[in-house]
C-alpha positions in Angstrom: 72.4 120.8 69.3 72.7 119.1 66.0 72.6 121.2 62.9 70.5 120.5 59.8 72.5 119.9 56.6 72.9 122.9 54.2 71.6 120.9 51.2 69.3 117.9 50.9 69.4 116.0 47.7 66.9 113.2 46.9 68.4 110.4 44.8 66.5 108.0 42.6 67.5 104.7 41.1 70.2 105.2 38.5 71.2 108.7 39.7 74.8 109.9 39.6 76.1 112.3 42.2 79.6 113.8 42.0 81.2 115.9 44.7 84.1 117.7 42.9 85.4 119.4 46.0 85.1 116.4 48.4 82.3 118.0 50.3 81.4 116.3 53.6 78.1 114.5 53.3 75.7 112.1 55.1 73.8 109.3 53.4 70.5 108.2 54.8 66.8 107.8 54.3 63.8 109.9 55.5 62.7 107.3 58.0 66.2 107.5 59.6 65.6 111.2 60.4 68.5 112.5 58.4 70.5 114.9 60.5 74.0 116.1 60.3 76.6 118.2 62.2 78.7 120.5 59.9 77.7 118.4 56.9 77.5 120.1 53.4 75.3 117.5 51.7 72.8 115.1 53.0 71.2 112.4 50.7 68.0 110.7 51.8 66.6 107.8 49.7 63.0 108.7 49.2 62.1 105.5 47.2 63.6 103.1 49.7 61.3 101.0 51.9 62.2 99.5 55.2 62.7 96.0 53.7 64.4 97.2 50.5 68.2 97.1 49.9 69.9 100.1 48.4 73.0 99.4 46.3 75.6 102.1 45.9 78.7 102.3 43.6 81.2 104.7 45.0 84.5 105.9 43.7 86.9 108.8 43.7 89.1 110.7 41.2 92.8 111.4 41.7 95.0 113.5 39.5 98.6 112.5 38.6 100.0 115.7 39.9 99.2 118.4 42.4 98.8 122.1 41.7 95.8 124.1 40.6 93.2 122.5 38.3 91.0 125.3 36.7 88.4 122.8 35.5 87.8 121.2 38.9 87.9 124.7 40.5 85.1 125.8 38.2 82.8 122.9 39.1 79.9 123.4 41.7 79.9 121.8 45.1 77.8 118.9 43.8 76.7 117.7 40.4 73.6 115.5 40.2 72.7 113.6 37.0 69.4 111.8 36.5 70.7 109.3 34.0 67.3 108.2 32.8 66.5 111.8 31.8 70.0 112.8 30.5 70.4 113.7 26.8 73.1 111.1 26.5 71.3 108.4 28.6 71.8 105.9 25.8 75.6 106.3 26.3 75.6 106.6 30.1 73.6 103.4 30.8 76.1 100.9 29.4 79.0 102.7 31.1 77.3 102.6 34.5 76.3 99.0 33.9 79.9 98.1 33.0 81.1 99.8 36.2 78.6 97.8 38.2 79.5 94.5 36.6 83.3 95.0 37.1 82.8 96.1 40.8 80.6 93.1 41.5 82.6 90.5 39.6 86.2 91.7 39.4 88.5 89.8 37.1 91.8 90.2 35.3 92.2 93.8 34.2 89.1 95.0 36.1 91.0 97.9 37.7 92.0 99.3 34.3 88.5 98.9 33.0 86.9 100.6 36.0 89.4 103.5 35.7 88.8 104.1 32.0 85.0 103.8 32.4 85.1 106.3 35.3 87.1 108.8 33.3 84.6 108.5 30.4 81.7 109.0 32.8 83.3 112.1 34.3 83.9 113.6 30.8 80.2 113.0 29.9 79.2 114.7 33.2 81.3 117.7 32.3 79.7 117.9 28.9 76.2 117.8 30.4 77.2 120.5 32.9 78.4 122.7 30.0 75.2 122.1 28.1 73.1 123.0 31.1 74.2 126.7 31.0 74.4 126.8 34.8 78.1 127.3 35.2 79.4 129.6 37.9 82.1 132.1 36.8 85.2 130.1 35.9 87.0 128.3 33.1 83.9 126.2 32.1 81.7 129.2 31.8 84.2 130.9 29.6 84.7 127.8 27.4 80.9 127.6 26.9 81.0 131.0 25.1 82.1 130.5 21.5 83.8 134.0 21.2 85.6 133.8 24.5 86.7 130.3 23.8 88.5 131.5 20.7 90.5 133.9 22.8 91.3 131.1 25.3 92.5 128.9 22.5 94.9 131.6 21.3 96.3 132.0 24.9 96.8 128.3 25.1 98.8 128.1 21.8 101.9 129.8 23.2 102.2 130.6 27.0 105.3 132.8 26.3 103.5 135.1 23.8 102.6 138.5 25.2 99.0 138.8 24.2 97.3 142.2 24.4 93.7 142.6 25.3 93.1 144.2 21.9 94.6 141.2 20.2 92.4 138.8 22.2 89.3 140.9 21.5 90.0 140.8 17.8 90.3 137.0 17.9 86.9 136.9 19.7 85.4 139.3 17.1 84.5 141.9 19.8 85.5 145.4 20.8 88.1 145.7 23.5 85.7 147.0 26.2 83.0 144.5 25.4 85.5 141.6 25.4 87.1 142.6 28.7 83.7 142.9 30.4 82.4 139.6 29.0 85.6 137.8 29.8 85.6 138.8 33.4 81.9 138.2 33.7 82.4 134.6 32.6 85.8 133.7 33.9 85.8 135.7 37.1 89.2 137.3 36.2 90.5 139.9 33.7 92.0 138.7 30.5 95.5 139.6 31.7 95.0 137.8 35.0 93.9 134.7 33.1 97.0 134.9 30.9 99.2 135.0 33.9 97.4 132.2 35.6 97.6 130.0 32.5 101.4 130.6 32.2 101.9 129.7 35.8 99.8 126.5 35.5 102.0 125.4 32.5 105.1 126.4 34.4 104.0 124.2 37.3 103.8 121.3 34.9 107.2 121.9 33.5 108.8 122.2 36.9 107.0 119.3 38.6 106.8 116.8 35.7 109.8 117.7 33.4 112.1 119.0 36.1 113.2 122.0 34.1 115.2 124.7 35.8 113.4 127.8 37.2 115.1 129.9 34.6 113.9 127.6 31.8 110.4 127.7 33.2 110.6 131.5 33.3 111.8 131.8 29.7 109.1 129.4 28.5 106.5 131.5 30.3 107.7 134.7 28.5 109.7 136.2 31.4 113.3 137.5 30.8 114.5 136.3 34.2 113.7 134.4 37.4 112.9 137.2 39.7 109.6 138.5 38.2 108.6 135.0 37.3 109.1 133.7 40.8 107.0 136.5 42.3 104.2 135.8 39.8 104.4 132.0 40.4 104.3 132.5 44.2 101.3 134.8 43.9 99.3 132.4 41.6 100.4 129.0 42.8 101.2 129.7 46.4 104.6 128.0 46.4 108.0 129.0 45.2 109.0 127.5 41.8 112.1 126.0 43.3 110.0 124.1 45.9 107.8 122.7 43.2 110.8 121.6 41.2 112.1 119.7 44.2 108.7 118.0 44.6 107.9 119.7 47.9 104.6 121.4 46.8 101.3 119.8 47.9 
């Protein structure tokens, strides 16, 4: 027996759909009897007629390195933008038009143009998602709050600094208890858990991209030795720091 898709999204001309977590999906139109087995997203084209042709521009994003990405992790399963109704439609239209032109008539340097345009498009999509106020708990929801963002900026300034909850609360202009409650409500973790996660994400970059020693990564992260650092790294990242340094983490 074939299962119906969990979510049905109807697209219109000019719509932009992004699947941040690579959700499985099925494209189709209502007259095709859209149906799916273990599909997360199904997209019928309600405006398409039997004799009409539907043009799609598809692409994907890849990051230069592996490891946790808190921005992507905070994004929903799918993000749909009706470009004609978007606050920045005047900016998005030319970007999408340029992508379409380069994909239809590729020339010298087209790959570089498409890559940059896609990056700009993604940044605009993140901005609109932040403006919507519909973020699930995670980094984006925390960044959207002015007071909590000030605390996040302080944490980012120096991964090795041992920040107390009271110090972060003062930076946010809040009481310690109110800050802790608001921080966890928005980010999904406690302030100290976030601090540790941030340190480990930076340590991952130092190990994978710069090839620093495990001891150097530990010292940069505010640890006095490798042992406690390695345990925290393994707990947060899921791999040993020495494995990441050798390029063996996926």
